[in-house]
N, C-alpha and C positions, 0 to 999 in steps of 0.2 A: 504494500500500500504506500502511496506517495501523498504527502501533504506539502503544498508549495504556494508561495505568494507569487502570483503572475505579474502583478503590478502593485502600486502603492496601496490599493485597497481591494484587491481581488484575490480570494483564497480558493484554491482548487484541491479537491480530494479525489484521487483516482486509484484504481487497482484492478486486479483480476481475481475472480473467485473460480477455482478449478471445478470441473464437473464432479458430482458425487462428493462434495465437500461435507463432511459430517463433523460439526463442532463437538468438543468434549462434553459440553452440557447436554447435548441431545443423546449421547450414548448412555447417560444415566437416567433416562426417562423424561427429561425436560422437553417442553414443546416450544415451537416458535410462536411468538405473538405477532411479529411482523417481519417480513423478509422482502427486501427491495428487489433483488434479482436472484434467480435460482443459480445461475452460473454465468461466466463470461466477464467481459470488461465493463467497468462502470466509471463514471466521472461526474462529479458535482462541482459547480462553481458558485461561490457565494460573494456577493458584493458587500464589503465591510463599510460601516459608517466612518465618517471623517474623525469621529471621536475615539477611534481605536489606536492604541499604542502598538504600531505594527512591529516594531523591534522586539516586543515582549510576547508575541504570539507563540504558544507552545502546544505541541501535540504529543500525547503518550498513549500507549496501548496497555490497558489493564485487563487481564484475563479475556482478551479478544474483543474488548470494547474500546473503540477509539474515543479519546477525550481530547478536545481541542479547547484550550483556554485562550480567550481573546479579551485582554484587559482594556478597559476604557481609560482615557485621560481624565484626570480630575479637574473640574472647572470650578473656580471660586467665583461666587456671585455675591453681589451686594444686594440685599433685599431691604428696601426702605421700610422703616417702621414709622407709622403715622400716629 
């Protein structure tokens, strides 16, 4: 699986699921709740908002689940009190 920033604010996730792919959790009697593609190549592109800190985007794989962390910049605002 590949996670990459294509430009300043475009994130792409792509990969290939081999045919007859059986996850470990399914071998213990678990069931799929949702499955996007049965097999083959996939690609998803996401437009990130301008408020994202692009240099701090991180992706990790935890037990077969892809976790992508996209931190936002903090904006300080002055809110008038009347």
